[in-house]
C-alpha positions as CSV (number, residue, x, y, z in Angstrom):
1,X,-15.4,12.4,-24.6
2,X,-18.3,10.8,-26.3
3,X,-21.2,12.6,-24.6
4,X,-22.1,14.9,-21.7
5,X,-22.4,11.9,-19.3
6,X,-18.7,11.3,-19.9
7,X,-18.0,14.8,-18.9
8,X,-20.1,14.7,-15.8
9,X,-18.5,11.4,-14.7
10,X,-14.9,12.9,-15.3
11,X,-15.7,16.0,-13.5
12,X,-17.0,14.1,-10.5
13,X,-13.9,11.8,-10.6
14,X,-11.6,14.6,-10.8
15,X,-13.2,16.5,-8.0
16,X,-14.2,13.8,-5.4
17,X,-11.5,11.2,-6.1
18,X,-8.6,13.1,-7.3
19,X,-9.3,16.0,-4.8
20,X,-9.1,18.8,-7.4
21,X,-10.7,22.0,-6.9
22,X,-13.4,23.0,-9.1
23,X,-11.4,25.7,-10.9
24,X,-8.7,23.1,-11.6
25,X,-11.2,20.7,-12.9
26,X,-12.7,23.5,-15.2
27,X,-9.2,24.1,-16.4
28,X,-8.6,20.5,-17.1
29,X,-11.9,20.1,-19.0
30,X,-11.7,23.3,-20.8
31,X,-15.2,24.4,-19.4
32,X,-16.3,27.2,-17.1
33,X,-16.5,26.8,-13.4
34,X,-20.1,27.2,-13.3
35,X,-20.4,24.4,-15.7
36,X,-18.3,22.2,-13.3
37,X,-20.7,23.1,-10.5
38,X,-23.5,22.0,-12.5
39,X,-21.9,18.8,-13.7
40,X,-21.1,17.9,-9.9
41,X,-24.7,18.5,-9.1
42,X,-25.9,16.3,-12.0
43,X,-23.4,13.6,-10.9
44,X,-25.2,13.2,-7.6
45,X,-28.6,13.0,-9.4
46,X,-27.2,10.4,-11.8
47,X,-25.9,8.3,-8.9
48,X,-22.1,8.7,-9.9
49,X,-21.6,10.3,-6.4
50,X,-23.0,8.6,-3.1
51,X,-23.2,10.1,0.3
52,X,-23.7,8.1,3.4
53,X,-24.2,8.9,7.1
54,X,-22.3,6.8,9.6
55,X,-23.5,5.9,13.1
56,X,-21.5,7.8,15.8
57,X,-18.6,5.6,16.6
58,X,-15.9,7.7,18.0
59,X,-12.2,7.2,17.5
60,X,-11.6,6.0,21.1
61,X,-14.2,3.4,20.6
62,X,-12.6,2.0,17.5
63,X,-9.1,2.1,19.1
64,X,-10.3,-0.1,22.1
65,X,-11.7,-2.5,19.4
66,X,-8.3,-2.4,17.5
67,X,-6.5,-3.3,20.8
68,X,-9.0,-6.0,21.5
69,X,-8.3,-7.6,18.1
70,X,-4.5,-7.7,18.6
71,X,-5.1,-9.2,21.9
72,X,-7.4,-11.8,20.8
73,X,-5.3,-12.8,17.8
74,X,-1.6,-12.8,19.0
75,X,-0.2,-13.0,15.4
76,X,-1.8,-9.8,14.6
77,X,0.4,-6.9,15.3
78,X,-1.8,-4.0,14.1
79,X,-5.6,-3.5,13.5
80,X,-7.0,-0.4,11.8
81,X,-10.7,0.1,11.8
82,X,-13.2,2.2,10.1
83,X,-17.0,2.6,11.1
84,X,-19.4,0.6,9.1
85,X,-23.2,0.0,8.7
86,X,-25.2,-3.2,8.6
87,X,-26.6,-2.6,5.2
88,X,-22.9,-2.6,3.8
89,X,-23.2,-6.5,4.7
90,X,-26.1,-7.1,2.5
91,X,-25.4,-9.3,-0.6
92,X,-24.8,-7.4,-3.8
93,X,-22.8,-4.3,-4.7
94,X,-25.0,-1.7,-3.1
95,X,-24.1,2.0,-2.3
96,X,-23.3,1.2,1.4
97,X,-20.8,-1.6,0.5
98,X,-19.2,0.6,-2.1
99,X,-18.9,3.5,0.3
100,X,-17.4,1.2,3.0
101,X,-14.9,-0.1,0.5
102,X,-13.9,3.5,-0.3
103,X,-13.3,4.2,3.2
104,X,-11.2,1.2,3.8
105,X,-9.1,2.0,0.8
106,X,-8.7,5.6,2.1
107,X,-7.4,4.3,5.4
108,X,-5.1,1.9,3.9
109,X,-3.7,4.5,1.4
110,X,-2.8,6.7,4.4
111,X,-1.1,3.8,6.2
112,X,0.9,2.7,3.2
113,X,2.1,6.3,2.6
114,X,3.3,6.6,6.3
115,X,5.2,3.3,5.9
116,X,6.8,4.2,2.6
117,X,7.7,7.7,3.4
118,X,9.2,7.1,7.0
119,X,12.7,8.5,7.4
120,X,13.9,6.0,9.8
121,X,13.6,3.0,7.4
122,X,16.7,0.9,7.8
123,X,16.6,-0.1,4.2
124,X,15.0,1.1,1.0
125,X,11.4,-0.4,0.9
126,X,10.5,-3.3,-1.3
127,X,6.8,-3.8,-1.7
128,X,4.7,-6.7,-3.2
129,X,1.3,-5.9,-4.2
130,X,-1.6,-8.4,-5.0
131,X,-4.1,-8.2,-7.7
132,X,-7.7,-7.1,-7.4
133,X,-10.1,-4.2,-7.3
134,X,-9.6,-3.4,-3.7
135,X,-5.8,-2.9,-4.1
136,X,-6.6,-0.8,-7.1
137,X,-8.8,1.3,-5.0
138,X,-6.0,1.7,-2.3
139,X,-3.4,2.8,-4.9
140,X,-5.7,5.2,-6.5
141,X,-6.2,7.0,-3.1
142,X,-2.6,7.3,-2.2
143,X,-1.2,10.9,-2.1
144,X,2.4,10.5,-1.6
145,X,3.9,12.7,1.2
146,X,7.2,12.8,-0.7
147,X,9.0,11.0,-3.4
148,X,10.6,7.8,-2.6
149,X,12.9,7.0,-5.6
150,X,14.5,4.2,-3.7
151,X,11.3,2.3,-3.6
152,X,11.0,-1.0,-5.6
153,X,7.5,-2.5,-6.2
154,X,6.8,-6.2,-7.3
155,X,3.7,-8.0,-8.2
156,X,2.7,-11.0,-6.0
157,X,1.8,-13.1,-8.9
158,X,2.3,-13.5,-12.5
159,X,-0.3,-12.6,-15.2
160,X,-3.9,-14.1,-15.0
161,X,-5.1,-12.2,-17.9
162,X,-3.7,-9.8,-20.4
163,X,-1.5,-6.8,-19.4
164,X,-4.4,-4.5,-20.2
165,X,-6.6,-6.0,-17.4
166,X,-6.9,-3.0,-14.9
167,X,-6.6,-5.1,-11.6
168,X,-3.6,-7.1,-12.7
169,X,-0.9,-7.1,-10.0
170,X,1.9,-6.3,-12.6
171,X,0.0,-3.2,-13.7
172,X,-0.7,-2.2,-10.1
173,X,3.0,-2.6,-9.1
174,X,3.9,-0.3,-11.9
175,X,1.4,2.2,-10.8
176,X,2.4,2.2,-7.2
177,X,6.0,2.7,-8.2
178,X,5.2,5.6,-10.6
179,X,3.4,7.5,-7.7
180,X,6.6,7.6,-5.7
181,X,9.0,8.0,-8.4
182,X,10.4,4.5,-7.6
183,X,11.0,1.5,-9.8
184,X,9.0,-1.7,-10.5
185,X,9.6,-5.1,-11.9
186,X,7.2,-7.4,-13.6
187,X,6.8,-11.1,-13.4
188,X,6.7,-11.7,-17.3
189,X,5.1,-15.1,-17.2
190,X,1.6,-16.7,-16.7
191,X,0.4,-17.0,-13.1
192,X,-0.7,-20.5,-13.5
193,X,1.5,-23.1,-15.2
194,X,2.2,-26.8,-15.1
195,X,5.1,-28.1,-12.8
196,X,7.3,-28.6,-16.1
197,X,6.5,-25.1,-17.3
198,X,7.5,-23.7,-13.9
199,X,10.8,-25.3,-14.0
200,X,11.6,-23.8,-17.4
201,X,10.3,-20.3,-16.5
202,X,12.3,-20.2,-13.3
203,X,15.4,-21.0,-15.2
204,X,14.9,-17.7,-17.2
205,X,16.5,-14.7,-15.7
206,X,13.7,-12.3,-16.5
207,X,11.4,-14.6,-14.4
208,X,13.8,-15.8,-11.9
209,X,14.8,-12.3,-10.7
210,X,11.5,-11.0,-9.5
211,X,10.6,-14.3,-8.1
212,X,13.8,-14.3,-6.1
213,X,13.2,-10.8,-4.8
214,X,9.7,-11.8,-3.6
215,X,11.2,-14.6,-1.7
216,X,14.3,-12.7,-0.2
217,X,13.7,-8.8,-0.3
218,X,10.0,-7.9,0.2
219,X,9.5,-6.1,3.6
220,X,5.8,-5.0,2.9
221,X,2.9,-6.8,1.3
222,X,-0.4,-5.2,0.2
223,X,-3.1,-7.6,-0.4
224,X,-6.8,-8.4,0.5
225,X,-8.6,-11.6,1.5
226,X,-11.2,-13.2,-0.6
227,X,-13.3,-16.5,-0.4
228,X,-14.3,-19.2,-2.9
229,X,-18.0,-18.1,-3.4
230,X,-20.0,-15.0,-3.9
231,X,-23.5,-14.7,-2.5
232,X,-26.2,-13.0,-4.5
233,X,-29.0,-10.9,-3.1
234,X,-31.4,-13.8,-3.9
235,X,-29.2,-16.2,-1.7
236,X,-27.7,-18.1,-4.6
237,X,-24.0,-19.0,-4.3
238,X,-21.5,-19.3,-7.1
239,X,-17.7,-19.4,-7.5
240,X,-16.0,-16.2,-7.8
241,X,-14.8,-15.6,-11.2
242,X,-12.3,-12.9,-10.5
243,X,-9.9,-15.6,-9.4
244,X,-7.6,-18.2,-10.9
245,X,-10.5,-19.2,-13.2
246,X,-9.5,-16.1,-15.3
247,X,-6.4,-18.0,-16.2
248,X,-8.5,-20.5,-18.1
249,X,-5.9,-23.1,-16.8
250,X,-8.0,-23.9,-13.6
251,X,-11.4,-25.6,-13.8
252,X,-14.3,-24.7,-11.6
253,X,-14.3,-28.2,-10.3
254,X,-10.8,-27.9,-8.9
255,X,-11.8,-24.9,-6.6
256,X,-15.1,-26.6,-5.7
257,X,-13.0,-29.6,-4.5
258,X,-10.9,-27.4,-2.4
259,X,-13.9,-25.9,-0.7
260,X,-16.1,-29.0,-0.4
261,X,-13.6,-31.8,0.3
262,X,-10.7,-29.8,1.8
263,X,-12.5,-27.0,3.6
264,X,-11.3,-24.0,1.7
265,X,-12.7,-20.9,3.2
266,X,-10.3,-18.1,2.0
267,X,-8.0,-17.1,-0.7
268,X,-5.1,-14.6,-0.9
269,X,-4.0,-13.7,-4.5
270,X,-4.7,-17.2,-5.9
271,X,-3.6,-19.4,-2.9
272,X,-6.3,-21.1,-0.8
273,X,-6.4,-22.0,2.8
274,X,-8.9,-23.7,5.2
275,X,-9.4,-23.0,8.9
276,X,-6.3,-24.9,9.9
277,X,-3.9,-25.3,6.9
278,X,-2.7,-24.0,3.6
279,X,-4.1,-25.8,0.6
280,X,-2.2,-26.6,-2.7
281,X,-4.1,-26.6,-6.0
282,X,-3.6,-30.0,-7.5
283,X,-2.1,-30.2,-11.0
284,X,-0.9,-26.6,-11.3
285,X,1.9,-24.3,-10.0
286,X,1.5,-20.7,-9.3
287,X,4.4,-18.2,-10.1
288,X,4.5,-15.7,-7.1
289,X,4.6,-15.3,-3.5
290,X,3.2,-18.4,-1.9
291,X,1.4,-18.5,1.4
292,X,4.1,-20.3,3.2
293,X,6.5,-17.5,2.6
294,X,3.7,-14.9,3.2
295,X,3.3,-16.4,6.6
296,X,7.1,-16.2,7.3
297,X,7.0,-12.5,6.4
298,X,4.0,-11.9,8.7
299,X,6.0,-13.5,11.6
300,X,8.9,-11.1,11.1
301,X,8.4,-8.1,13.3
302,X,10.4,-6.0,10.8
303,X,8.0,-6.8,7.9
304,X,4.4,-6.0,7.3
305,X,1.7,-8.1,5.5
306,X,-1.3,-5.7,5.4
307,X,-4.8,-7.1,4.3
308,X,-7.6,-4.8,3.6
309,X,-11.0,-6.3,3.7
310,X,-14.5,-5.6,5.1
311,X,-18.2,-5.2,4.5
312,X,-18.6,-8.7,3.3
313,X,-20.3,-11.4,5.4
314,X,-19.1,-14.0,3.0
315,X,-15.5,-13.2,3.9
316,X,-15.8,-13.3,7.6
317,X,-14.5,-17.0,7.9
318,X,-11.7,-16.3,5.5
319,X,-10.4,-13.3,7.6
320,X,-10.7,-15.2,10.8
321,X,-8.9,-18.1,9.3
322,X,-6.1,-15.9,7.9
323,X,-5.7,-14.3,11.3
324,X,-5.4,-17.7,13.1
325,X,-2.9,-19.0,10.6
326,X,-0.8,-15.9,10.8
327,X,-1.0,-14.9,7.1
328,X,-1.3,-11.2,7.8
329,X,0.1,-9.0,10.6
330,X,-1.8,-5.9,9.8
331,X,-5.5,-5.8,9.2
332,X,-7.5,-2.9,7.8
333,X,-11.2,-3.7,8.4
334,X,-14.5,-2.2,9.6
335,X,-16.3,-2.1,13.0
336,X,-18.8,-5.0,12.2
337,X,-16.1,-7.3,10.9
338,X,-14.0,-6.7,13.9
339,X,-17.1,-7.3,16.2
340,X,-17.5,-10.6,14.5
341,X,-13.9,-11.6,14.8
342,X,-14.1,-10.7,18.6
343,X,-17.3,-12.8,19.1
344,X,-16.2,-16.0,17.3
345,X,-15.1,-18.6,19.9
346,X,-11.4,-19.2,20.1
347,X,-9.9,-22.1,18.1
348,X,-9.5,-25.3,20.2
């Protein structure tokens, strides 16, 4: 490691994220245990480790809200809630928002492990994972209860950027499979192509095979829900760059057109939707799991489409629309997001 700051960060990561004891961290870093103790104290001082205090919202109270959500949105089969604070909804990437995201990831990680390791499964699990920082956070927090060598993991989408991009769906699929000793399959093709390119690529066995499995075999989808714009602390809005714009084959004007002319409020792994319909992106084709198939999977009681999202006022309309459209049947979110969803007037 280049300097002491790197040592401090790595000690904090191993202890607080990986759950290693201080003596194990000392052994890995080849330092003494008192040095690790000092590093962890310095990590707090340097802001690498954040602590927050939650308002007292008991499990029973959250459970009542979970039931209320599934009653309000009949297409939602299960809701899993965490506590939250109002400052987590302030624009920007503040400590409260990061802490809430970590709690959501932790709750989702436990749920995913329960699903994958259940002994009563009728068939080996086949999972599709979306791209993005939240899905990466979930996978990093999974602690497998047991190996699942029969597990197969697929990406929801082809490559938007290079394979080295840390939040790419192909890379995340590989990582999830590795945790359980299972197998994974890449979509070795760009996510965004023309109609002519799509026809050629779908005729190639290496591309056709994972796309066919996405359509026919997936029984668990792990994704998040986003929206076209991000709001800055000063109130400015701009298009989210961590989207199809990364492919450099979609222009900002195309996404703005979806939002302004067609009412796009949400996005799941590159596919956009309004309050009432799924929205195609003109001029391009996406190679992956389309929303129409995602909705069919969510309507199947034997399959799960889980979305983890919360702590972002800008995404509230997207979450609500996704629930109304039946794009997910399991929602992991926070108390304040759930409260908003319950207060929103029912669709006409």
